[in-house]
N, CA and C atoms as a LAMMPS dump frame, in Angstrom:
ITEM: TIMESTEP
0
ITEM: NUMBER OF ATOMS
549
ITEM: BOX BOUNDS ff ff ff
-5.0000000000000000e+02 5.0000000000000000e+02
-5.0000000000000000e+02 5.0000000000000000e+02
-5.0000000000000000e+02 5.0000000000000000e+02
ITEM: ATOMS id mol type element x y z
1 1 1 N 370.609 -30.137 -208.63
2 1 2 C 369.177 -30.334 -208.87
3 1 3 C 369.034 -31.186 -210.131
4 2 1 N 367.869 -31.628 -210.41
5 2 2 C 367.627 -32.585 -211.479
6 2 3 C 367.537 -31.935 -212.855
7 3 1 N 368.126 -32.632 -213.833
8 3 2 C 368.02 -32.243 -215.24
9 3 3 C 366.947 -33.116 -215.87
10 4 1 N 366.03 -32.487 -216.584
11 4 2 C 365.044 -33.2 -217.39
12 4 3 C 365.412 -32.959 -218.839
13 5 1 N 365.633 -34.029 -219.587
14 5 2 C 366.062 -33.945 -220.98
15 5 3 C 364.9 -34.341 -221.87
16 6 1 N 364.512 -33.447 -222.775
17 6 2 C 363.368 -33.667 -223.659
18 6 3 C 363.869 -33.727 -225.095
19 7 1 N 363.695 -34.874 -225.713
20 7 2 C 364.123 -35.115 -227.093
21 7 3 C 362.923 -35.313 -228.003
22 8 1 N 363.13 -35.065 -229.278
23 8 2 C 362.088 -35.348 -230.264
24 8 3 C 362.524 -34.881 -231.629
25 9 1 N 361.81 -35.309 -232.625
26 9 2 C 362.084 -34.878 -233.985
27 9 3 C 361.473 -33.51 -234.246
28 10 1 N 361.659 -33.033 -235.458
29 10 2 C 361.067 -31.757 -235.856
30 10 3 C 359.55 -31.853 -235.762
31 11 1 N 358.931 -30.845 -235.171
32 11 2 C 357.472 -30.763 -235.026
33 11 3 C 356.88 -31.939 -234.256
34 12 1 N 357.664 -32.488 -233.326
35 12 2 C 357.192 -33.615 -232.517
36 12 3 C 356.342 -33.163 -231.336
37 13 1 N 356.44 -31.871 -230.979
38 13 2 C 355.755 -31.363 -229.801
39 13 3 C 356.666 -31.246 -228.597
40 14 1 N 357.978 -31.427 -228.812
41 14 2 C 358.922 -31.415 -227.692
42 14 3 C 358.977 -30.06 -226.994
43 15 1 N 358.986 -28.967 -227.743
44 15 2 C 359.059 -27.644 -227.114
45 15 3 C 357.788 -27.329 -226.337
46 16 1 N 356.642 -27.648 -226.919
47 16 2 C 355.372 -27.401 -226.221
48 16 3 C 355.308 -28.219 -224.937
49 17 1 N 355.74 -29.474 -225.01
50 17 2 C 355.759 -30.304 -223.804
51 17 3 C 356.705 -29.712 -222.767
52 18 1 N 357.916 -29.313 -223.192
53 18 2 C 358.905 -28.769 -222.259
54 18 3 C 358.387 -27.492 -221.605
55 19 1 N 357.692 -26.652 -222.354
56 19 2 C 357.128 -25.426 -221.789
57 19 3 C 356.05 -25.743 -220.757
58 20 1 N 355.183 -26.68 -221.066
59 20 2 C 354.145 -27.095 -220.112
60 20 3 C 354.791 -27.671 -218.85
61 21 1 N 355.798 -28.485 -219.043
62 21 2 C 356.502 -29.108 -217.925
63 21 3 C 357.184 -28.053 -217.055
64 22 1 N 357.844 -27.07 -217.681
65 22 2 C 358.513 -25.997 -216.926
66 22 3 C 357.508 -25.22 -216.085
67 23 1 N 356.355 -24.947 -216.661
68 23 2 C 355.31 -24.228 -215.932
69 23 3 C 354.851 -25.036 -214.723
70 24 1 N 354.641 -26.318 -214.928
71 24 2 C 354.196 -27.204 -213.847
72 24 3 C 355.255 -27.297 -212.745
73 25 1 N 356.514 -27.465 -213.128
74 25 2 C 357.598 -27.59 -212.162
75 25 3 C 357.768 -26.294 -211.369
76 26 1 N 357.621 -25.161 -212.046
77 26 2 C 357.811 -23.873 -211.353
78 26 3 C 356.766 -23.668 -210.262
79 27 1 N 355.581 -24.194 -210.47
80 27 2 C 354.501 -24.031 -209.486
81 27 3 C 354.571 -25.06 -208.372
82 28 1 N 355.233 -26.183 -208.63
83 28 2 C 355.248 -27.256 -207.642
84 28 3 C 356.548 -27.305 -206.846
85 29 1 N 357.423 -26.322 -207.038
86 29 2 C 358.679 -26.304 -206.293
87 29 3 C 358.401 -26.132 -204.795
88 30 1 N 359.305 -26.667 -203.989
89 30 2 C 359.189 -26.536 -202.544
90 30 3 C 359.268 -25.054 -202.182
91 31 1 N 358.416 -24.619 -201.282
92 31 2 C 358.385 -23.203 -200.909
93 31 3 C 357.569 -22.408 -201.913
94 32 1 N 357.98 -21.18 -202.153
95 32 2 C 357.267 -20.335 -203.105
96 32 3 C 357.53 -20.809 -204.522
97 33 1 N 356.581 -20.55 -205.418
98 33 2 C 356.82 -20.906 -206.83
99 33 3 C 358.067 -20.205 -207.358
100 34 1 N 358.762 -20.87 -208.233
101 34 2 C 359.965 -20.312 -208.849
102 34 3 C 359.589 -19.615 -210.155
103 35 1 N 360.362 -18.623 -210.526
104 35 2 C 360.193 -18.01 -211.832
105 35 3 C 360.764 -18.965 -212.89
106 36 1 N 360.446 -18.683 -214.149
107 36 2 C 360.958 -19.495 -215.254
108 36 3 C 361.757 -18.597 -216.183
109 37 1 N 362.938 -19.079 -216.555
110 37 2 C 363.757 -18.415 -217.568
111 37 3 C 363.833 -19.334 -218.77
112 38 1 N 363.432 -18.777 -219.904
113 38 2 C 363.521 -19.496 -221.184
114 38 3 C 364.835 -19.067 -221.824
115 39 1 N 365.779 -19.991 -221.892
116 39 2 C 367.084 -19.691 -222.466
117 39 3 C 367.071 -20.17 -223.913
118 40 1 N 366.964 -19.214 -224.837
119 40 2 C 366.824 -19.515 -226.264
120 40 3 C 368.186 -19.491 -226.939
121 41 1 N 368.46 -20.513 -227.744
122 41 2 C 369.753 -20.614 -228.423
123 41 3 C 369.685 -20.269 -229.909
124 42 1 N 368.499 -19.961 -230.407
125 42 2 C 368.338 -19.681 -231.842
126 42 3 C 368.914 -18.314 -232.204
127 43 1 N 369.415 -18.246 -233.428
128 43 2 C 369.86 -16.976 -234.002
129 43 3 C 368.87 -16.592 -235.096
130 44 1 N 368.589 -15.308 -235.208
131 44 2 C 367.729 -14.826 -236.287
132 44 3 C 368.615 -14.66 -237.525
133 45 1 N 368.469 -15.583 -238.465
134 45 2 C 369.305 -15.552 -239.669
135 45 3 C 368.531 -15.118 -240.916
136 46 1 N 367.199 -15.19 -240.836
137 46 2 C 366.384 -14.789 -241.982
138 46 3 C 364.972 -14.477 -241.499
139 47 1 N 364.132 -14.003 -242.408
140 47 2 C 362.774 -13.609 -242.026
141 47 3 C 361.937 -14.781 -241.532
142 48 1 N 362.119 -15.941 -242.124
143 48 2 C 361.346 -17.115 -241.714
144 48 3 C 361.681 -17.499 -240.279
145 49 1 N 362.977 -17.457 -239.929
146 49 2 C 363.382 -17.784 -238.562
147 49 3 C 362.877 -16.711 -237.598
148 50 1 N 362.9 -15.469 -238.014
149 50 2 C 362.386 -14.376 -237.183
150 50 3 C 360.91 -14.606 -236.861
151 51 1 N 360.15 -15.068 -237.852
152 51 2 C 358.724 -15.355 -237.649
153 51 3 C 358.523 -16.538 -236.703
154 52 1 N 359.32 -17.591 -236.873
155 52 2 C 359.234 -18.756 -235.984
156 52 3 C 359.479 -18.354 -234.532
157 53 1 N 360.517 -17.551 -234.324
158 53 2 C 360.864 -17.109 -232.976
159 53 3 C 359.733 -16.282 -232.379
160 54 1 N 359.163 -15.396 -233.184
161 54 2 C 358.055 -14.553 -232.698
162 54 3 C 356.86 -15.402 -232.275
163 55 1 N 356.564 -16.45 -233.017
164 55 2 C 355.452 -17.348 -232.671
165 55 3 C 355.749 -18.061 -231.355
166 56 1 N 356.976 -18.561 -231.201
167 56 2 C 357.367 -19.213 -229.943
168 56 3 C 357.236 -18.241 -228.77
169 57 1 N 357.707 -17.01 -228.955
170 57 2 C 357.651 -16.023 -227.883
171 57 3 C 356.21 -15.706 -227.487
172 58 1 N 355.338 -15.591 -228.481
173 58 2 C 353.932 -15.26 -228.212
174 58 3 C 353.225 -16.373 -227.447
175 59 1 N 353.679 -17.605 -227.623
176 59 2 C 353.053 -18.749 -226.955
177 59 3 C 353.475 -18.909 -225.496
178 60 1 N 354.574 -18.264 -225.097
179 60 2 C 355.077 -18.407 -223.732
180 60 3 C 354.285 -17.553 -222.748
181 61 1 N 354.206 -18.007 -221.508
182 61 2 C 353.57 -17.175 -220.476
183 61 3 C 354.261 -15.819 -220.363
184 62 1 N 353.49 -14.797 -220.112
185 62 2 C 354.004 -13.418 -220.063
186 62 3 C 354.961 -13.177 -218.895
187 63 1 N 354.833 -13.981 -217.831
188 63 2 C 355.69 -13.752 -216.671
189 63 3 C 357.041 -14.46 -216.773
190 64 1 N 357.288 -15.17 -217.856
191 64 2 C 358.581 -15.8 -218.059
192 64 3 C 359.582 -14.775 -218.574
193 65 1 N 360.834 -14.969 -218.233
194 65 2 C 361.921 -14.151 -218.77
195 65 3 C 362.589 -14.931 -219.893
196 66 1 N 362.837 -14.272 -221.003
197 66 2 C 363.567 -14.895 -222.102
198 66 3 C 364.964 -14.304 -222.169
199 67 1 N 365.951 -15.183 -222.222
200 67 2 C 367.34 -14.774 -222.432
201 67 3 C 367.803 -15.46 -223.71
202 68 1 N 368.277 -14.672 -224.641
203 68 2 C 368.796 -15.225 -225.893
204 68 3 C 370.311 -15.341 -225.775
205 69 1 N 370.796 -16.564 -225.871
206 69 2 C 372.235 -16.816 -225.774
207 69 3 C 372.595 -17.944 -226.732
208 70 1 N 373.222 -17.596 -227.822
209 70 2 C 373.494 -18.544 -228.895
210 70 3 C 374.791 -19.323 -228.726
211 71 1 N 375.686 -18.885 -227.839
212 71 2 C 376.987 -19.547 -227.741
213 71 3 C 377.401 -19.969 -226.335
214 72 1 N 376.928 -19.291 -225.298
215 72 2 C 377.454 -19.537 -223.953
216 72 3 C 376.353 -19.669 -222.897
217 73 1 N 375.457 -20.635 -223.045
218 73 2 C 374.41 -20.785 -222.029
219 73 3 C 374.976 -21.173 -220.671
220 74 1 N 376.145 -21.789 -220.655
221 74 2 C 376.742 -22.177 -219.385
222 74 3 C 377.046 -20.946 -218.532
223 75 1 N 377.399 -19.84 -219.136
224 75 2 C 377.627 -18.593 -218.408
225 75 3 C 376.323 -18.101 -217.774
226 76 1 N 375.222 -18.212 -218.499
227 76 2 C 373.914 -17.811 -217.975
228 76 3 C 373.535 -18.707 -216.795
229 77 1 N 373.763 -20.018 -216.929
230 77 2 C 373.471 -20.943 -215.826
231 77 3 C 374.248 -20.544 -214.575
232 78 1 N 375.504 -20.223 -214.75
233 78 2 C 376.33 -19.839 -213.595
234 78 3 C 375.81 -18.552 -212.963
235 79 1 N 375.447 -17.562 -213.768
236 79 2 C 374.939 -16.299 -213.23
237 79 3 C 373.61 -16.499 -212.5
238 80 1 N 372.69 -17.254 -213.128
239 80 2 C 371.371 -17.443 -212.508
240 80 3 C 371.44 -18.308 -211.256
241 81 1 N 372.448 -19.151 -211.154
242 81 2 C 372.581 -19.999 -209.962
243 81 3 C 372.923 -19.175 -208.724
244 82 1 N 373.369 -17.936 -208.927
245 82 2 C 373.736 -17.061 -207.805
246 82 3 C 372.533 -16.352 -207.186
247 83 1 N 371.383 -16.418 -207.826
248 83 2 C 370.19 -15.755 -207.28
249 83 3 C 369.769 -16.438 -205.974
250 84 1 N 369.151 -15.681 -205.062
251 84 2 C 368.679 -16.297 -203.809
252 84 3 C 367.721 -17.463 -204.066
253 85 1 N 366.844 -17.325 -205.049
254 85 2 C 365.972 -18.425 -205.473
255 85 3 C 366.188 -18.598 -206.977
256 86 1 N 367.103 -19.5 -207.354
257 86 2 C 367.366 -19.683 -208.777
258 86 3 C 366.104 -20.131 -209.516
259 87 1 N 365.898 -19.619 -210.725
260 87 2 C 364.693 -19.972 -211.468
261 87 3 C 364.771 -21.358 -212.093
262 88 1 N 363.611 -21.859 -212.476
263 88 2 C 363.554 -23.017 -213.365
264 88 3 C 364.072 -22.508 -214.71
265 89 1 N 364.949 -23.254 -215.339
266 89 2 C 365.462 -22.849 -216.651
267 89 3 C 365.061 -23.881 -217.688
268 90 1 N 364.564 -23.379 -218.798
269 90 2 C 364.24 -24.198 -219.962
270 90 3 C 365.19 -23.772 -221.075
271 91 1 N 366.06 -24.67 -221.506
272 91 2 C 366.991 -24.393 -222.598
273 91 3 C 366.445 -25.042 -223.864
274 92 1 N 366.187 -24.224 -224.866
275 92 2 C 365.644 -24.715 -226.139
276 92 3 C 366.433 -24.057 -227.273
277 93 1 N 367.29 -24.758 -227.973
278 93 2 C 367.563 -26.169 -227.869
279 93 3 C 369.034 -26.464 -228.148
280 94 1 N 369.459 -27.672 -227.786
281 94 2 C 370.848 -28.072 -227.976
282 94 3 C 371.224 -28.213 -229.442
283 95 1 N 370.285 -28.592 -230.278
284 95 2 C 370.605 -28.78 -231.694
285 95 3 C 371.026 -27.462 -232.347
286 96 1 N 370.344 -26.37 -231.994
287 96 2 C 370.751 -25.059 -232.511
288 96 3 C 372.041 -24.591 -231.846
289 97 1 N 372.192 -24.859 -230.565
290 97 2 C 373.407 -24.487 -229.855
291 97 3 C 374.627 -25.141 -230.506
292 98 1 N 374.533 -26.424 -230.792
293 98 2 C 375.636 -27.136 -231.437
294 98 3 C 375.954 -26.517 -232.797
295 99 1 N 374.934 -26.24 -233.572
296 99 2 C 375.142 -25.609 -234.874
297 99 3 C 375.868 -24.27 -234.718
298 100 1 N 375.452 -23.49 -233.733
299 100 2 C 376.106 -22.203 -233.478
300 100 3 C 377.585 -22.393 -233.143
301 101 1 N 377.884 -23.381 -232.291
302 101 2 C 379.278 -23.652 -231.932
303 101 3 C 380.09 -24.06 -233.155
304 102 1 N 379.505 -24.93 -233.983
305 102 2 C 380.238 -25.403 -235.16
306 102 3 C 380.542 -24.254 -236.116
307 103 1 N 379.56 -23.397 -236.372
308 103 2 C 379.775 -22.308 -237.317
309 103 3 C 380.613 -21.182 -236.732
310 104 1 N 380.747 -21.114 -235.422
311 104 2 C 381.631 -20.145 -234.779
312 104 3 C 383.045 -20.721 -234.619
313 105 1 N 383.225 -21.965 -235.084
314 105 2 C 384.512 -22.661 -235.026
315 105 3 C 385.022 -22.81 -233.599
316 106 1 N 384.098 -23.094 -232.703
317 106 2 C 384.446 -23.346 -231.305
318 106 3 C 385.026 -24.754 -231.171
319 107 1 N 385.697 -24.991 -230.066
320 107 2 C 386.113 -26.345 -229.694
321 107 3 C 384.865 -27.023 -229.137
322 108 1 N 384.188 -27.801 -229.969
323 108 2 C 382.884 -28.37 -229.605
324 108 3 C 382.984 -29.253 -228.369
325 109 1 N 384.002 -30.09 -228.304
326 109 2 C 384.139 -30.972 -227.136
327 109 3 C 384.277 -30.166 -225.852
328 110 1 N 385.085 -29.115 -225.886
329 110 2 C 385.26 -28.261 -224.701
330 110 3 C 383.945 -27.566 -224.34
331 111 1 N 383.188 -27.131 -225.332
332 111 2 C 381.905 -26.477 -225.075
333 111 3 C 380.917 -27.45 -224.428
334 112 1 N 380.873 -28.675 -224.944
335 112 2 C 379.972 -29.688 -224.382
336 112 3 C 380.342 -29.962 -222.921
337 113 1 N 381.631 -30.126 -222.644
338 113 2 C 382.079 -30.393 -221.278
339 113 3 C 381.726 -29.232 -220.346
340 114 1 N 381.911 -28.009 -220.822
341 114 2 C 381.573 -26.825 -220.028
342 114 3 C 380.073 -26.752 -219.782
343 115 1 N 379.284 -27.045 -220.805
344 115 2 C 377.823 -27.047 -220.67
345 115 3 C 377.375 -28.086 -219.645
346 116 1 N 377.93 -29.296 -219.741
347 116 2 C 377.553 -30.358 -218.808
348 116 3 C 377.922 -29.995 -217.371
349 117 1 N 379.109 -29.43 -217.17
350 117 2 C 379.534 -29.045 -215.823
351 117 3 C 378.596 -27.992 -215.24
352 118 1 N 378.271 -26.972 -216.024
353 118 2 C 377.369 -25.918 -215.543
354 118 3 C 375.972 -26.467 -215.273
355 119 1 N 375.522 -27.398 -216.108
356 119 2 C 374.19 -27.997 -215.934
357 119 3 C 374.12 -28.809 -214.648
358 120 1 N 375.162 -29.581 -214.389
359 120 2 C 375.186 -30.415 -213.184
360 120 3 C 375.279 -29.584 -211.908
361 121 1 N 375.865 -28.412 -211.994
362 121 2 C 376.006 -27.543 -210.827
363 121 3 C 374.78 -26.658 -210.609
364 122 1 N 373.881 -26.584 -211.588
365 122 2 C 372.748 -25.671 -211.454
366 122 3 C 371.83 -26.159 -210.318
367 123 1 N 371.504 -25.286 -209.356
368 123 2 C 370.802 -25.715 -208.142
369 123 3 C 369.273 -25.76 -208.205
370 124 1 N 368.706 -25.579 -209.375
371 124 2 C 367.246 -25.595 -209.516
372 124 3 C 366.88 -26.473 -210.711
373 125 1 N 365.597 -26.751 -210.907
374 125 2 C 365.209 -27.59 -212.048
375 125 3 C 365.688 -27.001 -213.38
376 126 1 N 366.243 -27.877 -214.199
377 126 2 C 366.764 -27.51 -215.512
378 126 3 C 366.139 -28.442 -216.543
379 127 1 N 365.493 -27.855 -217.538
380 127 2 C 364.846 -28.619 -218.597
381 127 3 C 365.588 -28.302 -219.889
382 128 1 N 366.09 -29.332 -220.537
383 128 2 C 366.912 -29.163 -221.723
384 128 3 C 366.229 -29.87 -222.892
385 129 1 N 366.085 -29.147 -224.013
386 129 2 C 365.419 -29.674 -225.209
387 129 3 C 366.454 -29.89 -226.309
388 130 1 N 366.291 -30.974 -227.067
389 130 2 C 367.16 -31.23 -228.215
390 130 3 C 366.415 -32.039 -229.267
391 131 1 N 366.907 -31.946 -230.477
392 131 2 C 366.366 -32.755 -231.56
393 131 3 C 367.035 -34.12 -231.571
394 132 1 N 366.285 -35.127 -231.916
395 132 2 C 366.83 -36.453 -232.159
396 132 3 C 366.943 -36.585 -233.673
397 133 1 N 368.168 -36.498 -234.179
398 133 2 C 368.364 -36.523 -235.633
399 133 3 C 368.999 -37.817 -236.132
400 134 1 N 369.318 -38.718 -235.237
401 134 2 C 370.037 -39.922 -235.618
402 134 3 C 369.189 -41.044 -236.175
403 135 1 N 367.887 -40.849 -236.279
404 135 2 C 367.015 -41.926 -236.755
405 135 3 C 366.757 -41.868 -238.253
406 136 1 N 367.297 -40.859 -238.909
407 136 2 C 367.038 -40.682 -240.333
408 136 3 C 368.106 -41.33 -241.191
409 137 1 N 368.121 -40.937 -242.439
410 137 2 C 369.104 -41.476 -243.38
411 137 3 C 370.472 -40.85 -243.122
412 138 1 N 371.514 -41.465 -243.644
413 138 2 C 372.859 -40.933 -243.519
414 138 3 C 372.95 -39.701 -244.421
415 139 1 N 373.339 -38.56 -243.856
416 139 2 C 373.429 -37.344 -244.665
417 139 3 C 374.422 -37.49 -245.819
418 140 1 N 374.18 -36.751 -246.888
419 140 2 C 374.975 -36.867 -248.11
420 140 3 C 376.32 -36.151 -248.036
421 141 1 N 376.452 -35.152 -247.134
422 141 2 C 377.712 -34.395 -247.109
423 141 3 C 378.403 -34.524 -245.759
424 142 1 N 379.704 -34.264 -245.767
425 142 2 C 380.538 -34.464 -244.579
426 142 3 C 380.148 -33.538 -243.415
427 143 1 N 379.838 -32.286 -243.703
428 143 2 C 379.494 -31.357 -242.627
429 143 3 C 378.222 -31.794 -241.909
430 144 1 N 377.219 -32.224 -242.655
431 144 2 C 375.966 -32.658 -242.043
432 144 3 C 376.163 -33.954 -241.26
433 145 1 N 377.004 -34.864 -241.78
434 145 2 C 377.304 -36.087 -241.026
435 145 3 C 378.032 -35.738 -239.726
436 146 1 N 378.961 -34.789 -239.792
437 146 2 C 379.688 -34.367 -238.594
438 146 3 C 378.715 -33.781 -237.573
439 147 1 N 377.781 -32.937 -238.047
440 147 2 C 376.774 -32.353 -237.162
441 147 3 C 375.924 -33.452 -236.508
442 148 1 N 375.448 -34.391 -237.32
443 148 2 C 374.616 -35.481 -236.788
444 148 3 C 375.373 -36.274 -235.732
445 149 1 N 376.631 -36.569 -235.999
446 149 2 C 377.439 -37.328 -235.046
447 149 3 C 377.65 -36.545 -233.754
448 150 1 N 378.033 -35.264 -233.868
449 150 2 C 378.247 -34.445 -232.68
450 150 3 C 376.977 -34.332 -231.85
451 151 1 N 375.833 -34.117 -232.523
452 151 2 C 374.587 -33.995 -231.773
453 151 3 C 374.234 -35.307 -231.08
454 152 1 N 374.476 -36.413 -231.738
455 152 2 C 374.248 -37.716 -231.1
456 152 3 C 375.085 -37.882 -229.845
457 153 1 N 376.359 -37.505 -229.923
458 153 2 C 377.242 -37.605 -228.748
459 153 3 C 376.824 -36.62 -227.659
460 154 1 N 376.432 -35.411 -228.079
461 154 2 C 375.971 -34.394 -227.127
462 154 3 C 374.723 -34.891 -226.402
463 155 1 N 373.756 -35.403 -227.161
464 155 2 C 372.52 -35.916 -226.565
465 155 3 C 372.808 -37.063 -225.597
466 156 1 N 373.699 -37.964 -225.984
467 156 2 C 374.053 -39.073 -225.093
468 156 3 C 374.674 -38.566 -223.79
469 157 1 N 375.529 -37.559 -223.907
470 157 2 C 376.187 -36.995 -222.726
471 157 3 C 375.167 -36.387 -221.766
472 158 1 N 374.208 -35.648 -222.305
473 158 2 C 373.18 -35.044 -221.45
474 158 3 C 372.285 -36.133 -220.872
475 159 1 N 371.91 -37.101 -221.679
476 159 2 C 371.035 -38.182 -221.203
477 159 3 C 371.683 -38.965 -220.059
478 160 1 N 372.999 -39.154 -220.125
479 160 2 C 373.702 -39.889 -219.062
480 160 3 C 373.562 -39.212 -217.7
481 161 1 N 373.524 -37.88 -217.684
482 161 2 C 373.487 -37.163 -216.401
483 161 3 C 372.086 -36.686 -216.02
484 162 1 N 371.123 -36.824 -216.923
485 162 2 C 369.759 -36.352 -216.656
486 162 3 C 369.001 -37.346 -215.789
487 163 1 N 368.216 -36.806 -214.87
488 163 2 C 367.36 -37.655 -214.039
489 163 3 C 366.239 -38.253 -214.883
490 164 1 N 365.656 -37.405 -215.741
491 164 2 C 364.563 -37.842 -216.614
492 164 3 C 364.952 -37.609 -218.061
493 165 1 N 364.651 -38.589 -218.908
494 165 2 C 364.871 -38.464 -220.346
495 165 3 C 363.553 -38.818 -221.018
496 166 1 N 362.982 -37.836 -221.689
497 166 2 C 361.673 -38.009 -222.302
498 166 3 C 361.787 -37.837 -223.81
499 167 1 N 361.228 -38.765 -224.551
500 167 2 C 361.172 -38.688 -226.009
501 167 3 C 359.742 -38.32 -226.389
502 168 1 N 359.582 -37.225 -227.118
503 168 2 C 358.252 -36.796 -227.539
504 168 3 C 358.062 -37.19 -228.999
505 169 1 N 357.015 -37.985 -229.237
506 169 2 C 356.671 -38.443 -230.578
507 169 3 C 355.206 -38.108 -230.81
508 170 1 N 354.914 -37.342 -231.86
509 170 2 C 353.539 -36.954 -232.191
510 170 3 C 352.827 -36.33 -230.988
511 171 1 N 353.583 -35.545 -230.211
512 171 2 C 353.007 -34.859 -229.06
513 171 3 C 352.877 -35.698 -227.805
514 172 1 N 353.305 -36.948 -227.864
515 172 2 C 353.178 -37.854 -226.717
516 172 3 C 354.554 -38.073 -226.082
517 173 1 N 354.739 -37.671 -224.825
518 173 2 C 356.021 -37.899 -224.161
519 173 3 C 356.132 -39.336 -223.654
520 174 1 N 357.282 -39.938 -223.905
521 174 2 C 357.563 -41.297 -223.449
522 174 3 C 358.769 -41.213 -222.52
523 175 1 N 358.633 -41.746 -221.316
524 175 2 C 359.696 -41.717 -220.327
525 175 3 C 360.69 -42.837 -220.64
526 176 1 N 361.841 -42.469 -221.192
527 176 2 C 362.814 -43.468 -221.593
528 176 3 C 363.494 -44.156 -220.406
529 177 1 N 363.583 -43.482 -219.276
530 177 2 C 364.161 -44.124 -218.076
531 177 3 C 363.299 -45.307 -217.629
532 178 1 N 361.985 -45.192 -217.768
533 178 2 C 361.11 -46.302 -217.377
534 178 3 C 361.225 -47.471 -218.351
535 179 1 N 361.602 -47.195 -219.594
536 179 2 C 361.735 -48.244 -220.598
537 179 3 C 363.18 -48.754 -220.721
538 180 1 N 364.088 -48.112 -220.008
539 180 2 C 365.513 -48.399 -220.137
540 180 3 C 365.819 -49.85 -219.797
541 181 1 N 366.557 -50.507 -220.688
542 181 2 C 367.009 -51.871 -220.447
543 181 3 C 368.209 -51.823 -219.515
544 182 1 N 368.262 -52.69 -218.552
545 182 2 C 369.392 -52.765 -217.62
546 182 3 C 370.368 -53.816 -218.145
547 183 1 N 371.615 -53.386 -218.386
548 183 2 C 372.601 -54.332 -218.899
549 183 3 C 373.875 -54.325 -218.162
């Protein structure tokens, strides 16, 4: 099934757009409407993050299921693909997932490959959100530069296999596939 990739900067409106899109896709699926699973990758590390997560949760439709998985969303994709009617899945977000992998000292390349394989095999609409961090200044320290580079490669990998790639700027989604230069 098709992957929709939603990118944007901090506070660009990417998550709100992805949630609206997931709701729309779930209602327009062939046959009966599909349920929506919000696959959250954030970890609660402090009170401020706990508050952010609570606000996000309160904004979601009540009939959505939230699954919190900070390290292995590919396992969740595989499990949910076994349902008779697999749900629409919204994964928010790859930037936090990558950070989790790095701080857990995972083999990042292997994790990315596993994530991509599970995403491509998922039989229902999959909406994936990530931050676009490569447009800013060069980070001052090696760890942050490594993170920026890995996220850039991760985003490129997902964009290559996604049917739709949307960049959200100031709340406005731009379809990058329609603007894509053919070379």
